C-alpha positions as CSV (number, residue, x, y, z in Angstrom):
1,M,109.3,102.3,109.5
2,D,110.3,104.0,106.2
3,V,108.6,102.6,103.2
4,T,111.0,103.9,100.7
5,I,114.0,101.7,101.9
6,R,114.0,98.4,100.2
7,N,115.7,96.5,103.5
8,N,112.7,97.4,105.6
9,I,110.5,95.3,103.4
10,K,110.8,91.6,103.2
11,A,108.8,88.6,101.9
12,G,106.1,87.7,104.4
13,T,105.6,91.2,105.4
14,K,102.0,92.6,106.0
15,V,101.6,95.9,103.9
16,M,99.4,98.3,102.5
17,I,100.1,99.2,98.7
18,V,98.7,101.6,96.2
19,Q,98.1,99.9,92.6
20,K,99.0,102.2,89.6
21,P,95.3,102.9,88.6
22,H,94.6,104.1,92.2
23,Q,97.4,106.3,92.6
24,R,95.3,109.4,92.1
25,T,92.7,108.3,94.5
26,G,95.1,106.9,97.2
27,Q,93.1,103.7,97.5
28,L,95.2,101.3,99.5
29,T,95.1,97.4,99.2
30,E,96.4,95.3,102.2
31,G,98.4,92.0,101.5
32,I,101.4,90.1,102.4
33,V,104.5,90.5,100.2
34,K,105.6,87.7,97.9
35,D,108.4,89.4,95.7
36,I,110.0,92.6,96.0
37,L,110.2,94.2,92.4
38,T,112.2,97.4,93.0
39,N,116.0,96.7,92.5
40,S,117.4,100.0,93.8
41,N,117.9,100.2,97.7
42,I,115.8,103.5,97.9
43,H,112.8,104.6,95.8
44,P,111.1,108.0,96.6
45,R,107.5,106.8,95.9
46,G,107.7,103.5,97.8
47,I,109.3,99.9,97.1
48,K,107.3,98.2,94.4
49,V,106.2,94.7,95.4
50,R,104.1,91.8,94.5
51,L,101.4,90.4,96.9
52,E,100.6,86.9,97.5
53,S,97.4,87.4,95.6
54,G,99.3,88.6,92.6
55,I,98.6,92.4,92.8
56,V,101.3,94.7,92.1
57,G,101.9,98.2,93.7
58,R,103.9,100.6,95.8
59,V,104.2,100.0,99.6
60,Q,102.6,103.0,101.5
61,E,102.5,101.4,105.0
62,I,104.0,98.5,106.7
63,I,101.5,96.8,109.2
64,G,103.0,95.3,112.4
């Protein structure tokens, strides 16, 4: 599923995100989407979300 399209990501979706400080290393964090922060329908670097844990980052993978 394409992670650059906002409609593919919903609250409650399990995802892997990259946080801003980890963009160079590519370290991913797993979590469940609480809020979608990107307003546009498409974003080339991934849709920005807030996880239930409060961590903010761009979606790199959708799990399941």
